[in-house]
N, C-alpha and C positions, 0 to 999 in steps of 0.2 A: 389143280396144283400148278399147271403150266402158267396160270395167271396169278395165283395167290402168292407165289414166291417172289416174283419181281415187285408186285404191289406192296408186299410186306417189307421188302428192302427199301423201297422208296419212302414208305411211311416211316420206317425207322430212321432214315437219314433226315427227314423233315422234323421228327421229334427230337433228334439229337441237336439239330440246329436250334430248335425252339428252347431246348434245355440250356444251352450255352448263352443264348440271347437273354433268357430270363435271369440267369445267374449274374450276368454283367449289369443289367439294369436294376436288379434287386439290391446289389451291393451299393449302387449309386444312390438309390432312393431310401434305403433303410434308415430310420431315425436312430442316430447313435446313442442318444440318451436312453431310449427304450432298451437297446441292446445292453448297455452298461448296467441298467437296473436289473435286467434278467440275469446277467452274469454275476452281479453281486448277490443275487438271491440263490445262486448255485446251479443255474441252468448250464449244462455242459456245452451244448452247441453255441449258446450265447457267449460263453467264455472264448470259444474258438473264434467266433465271428468278431468279438470285440478286439481280440488280438490282431486279426487281419486288418481291422479298421484303424488300429493305432500304429501299425508299422507299415511305412511306405514300401518296404521290400516285399512284404507279404501281399500288399495290395497289388503291386506290379505283377507278381507271380499269379495271383488270382485272375487278373484281367488278361494276362498273357495266355493262361490256360483257356479262358473263355474264347479269346480271339483265335487261338489255334484250333479249338474244337469247331468253331463256326466255319473257319476256312476249310478244314478237312471235310466237314459234312456238306458244305456247299459244293466243293469240287467233286465229291463222290456223287452228289445228286445230279450235277451237270453231266459228268462222264458216263454214269451208269443209267440214270433216269432218262436222259434225252435219247440215248441209244435204244432203250427198250420201248419207250413210247413211240419213237419214230418208226420202229419196226412194226408195231401194231397198226399204226395209221397207214403205213406203206402197204401192208397186207390187205387192209380194207380197200384202199384205192386201186390195188391191183385187180380187184374183181370187176372194175369198170372197163377193162379191156385196154386197148392200145393207148387211148387218151389218158386213162388213169395211170398207166405204167410210165408214160412220158413225164407226168408231173409228180409221181409219188415220192421221189427222193427229196425234191425241194420243198413241196408242200408238207410232207411228213416232218421234216426237220424244223420248219418254221412253226408249225402247230405244236410240236413237242416242246420247243423252247418257250412258247407263249404259255402253254399249260403249266409247265414246271415253274416258270417265273411267277405266275399268279399264286400257285400254292406255296412257293417258297416265301414270297413277300407276306402273304396273309397268315399262313399257319406257322411258318418258320421265323417270322420277324414281328409283324404287327401285333398278333394276338399275345405271344409271350411277353412282349415289351409292355403292353397295356396292363396285363395281369400282374407282372412283376412290379410295376410302379404303383398300382392300386393296392396290392397286397404285398408290399416290400418286406414287411417283418416276417410273416409266416413263410414266404417264398425263400428269403435268405436263410432262415433258420433250417428249412428243410434241405436246401440245396448246398449249403456250405460243406457238410461232410462229403457229399458226392464230389464236389469240386476238389476237395482235399485228396481224395483217392486218385482222381484223374491227374491232378498235379504231380503226385508221386510217380504215377505210371509214365508221365511224359516229362519228368524232371529235367533231363538233359536239354530237350528242346526248349522248355520254358526258360531255363537259365540262359541259354544261348540267345533267345529272343530278347530277354530283359537286358542282357549285356549289350547287345547291338543297339537297342533302343536308348538306353541310358548313355551310351557313348555318343550317339548322335545328338542327344539333348545337351550334353556337356560341351560339344563342339560349338553349339550356338549360344552357350552361356547360361543354360538352364540347369539347375540342380534340383533333384527330386527331394522334397521335404514332406513332412507330415502335414496333412490338411485338417484344419479344425473350423467348423462353421460357427461363426459368431453373428448373432442377430444384430442388425443395425437398430438404432432407435425407432426408425419408421416401421421396421418389421415387428418390434416389440409392441409398438402402439397398435398395430393391426391385430396382433394376437390377443391383446387385452380387450380390444373392442369386440372381436368375435366372441371371446369368452363372456363378456358382459351381455351381448345380445342373446347368448344362450342361457342367461340367468345365473351365471357363475362368476364370482369375483376372482381376482388374482390370488386371494388368500384362501381359495377353495370353498368359501361360503357363498350364500345367496347375496346378490347385489341389492343393497337397500336403496331407498330413495333420498338419503340424507347427504348425497354428494361424496360419499366415500370412494366412488369410482374414480373421480379425478385425483384424489390423494394417492390412491393405490397406483394409478398409472404413473404419477410423478415419481413415486418411490422406485418403481421398477426401472424407469428411464434413467434415473440418476445412478 
C-alpha cells in the first residue's frame, strides 16, 4: 500500500492528461460531415458535438477546458510525482553509504524528472494524440459528454480564460469566427482519384471503363 497509493495517483494524473489531449485532438480531427449525418439521424451525442463544432464560443470553451485540464494534470504530475519518485531513488542511493548520500538529492531529482518526462510525453501526449487523430469520430463522440461535465464544473475558470484570450486576439485585430472546411479543387480531385482507385465512382457505383471517370470528376470540380 505504501507504493500502490502514489503509483495510483501518478497513473491517474497521466490518464487525465491523456484524456484532455485526446479530447483536444479528436475535436480537431473529427469529420464534420459524419457528425452532422449522425446528428440528423438522431444520435444525441452527435447533436451535442455538432453544436460545439458549429459555434465558435462553444469550441473556445471546449478547447479552454482541455487546456486547463492538461495544465492542472501536468502541474500535479510535476509537483507530486517528481517528489515521490525522487524520494524512492534517494532512499535507494542512501544504502550505498556516504558516497550515495552525497549524490542522492541531485541524482534523485534528475532521474525523477527524466522518468516523469518520458511517461508524460509518451503516455500523456503522444499515444492519446495518435489515437484521437486516427479514431477521431468514436473518440470525440465518447469524450464530448465528459468534457461537457468538466466544463460545467470549471465554468468560471473557462469563461475567464476565454475572455482573456479573446481580448488579446481583438487587440491584434483578430476576431473569432466560425470555421468551415471547404475542399479546394485539388483536394476534390485527389478524393475522386482515391475513390476511383478503390473501384468506386463519385456517384457511388462501380467505375466503368467508358471514360465516365473523367466526366464525373469534371462535374464535381465545377
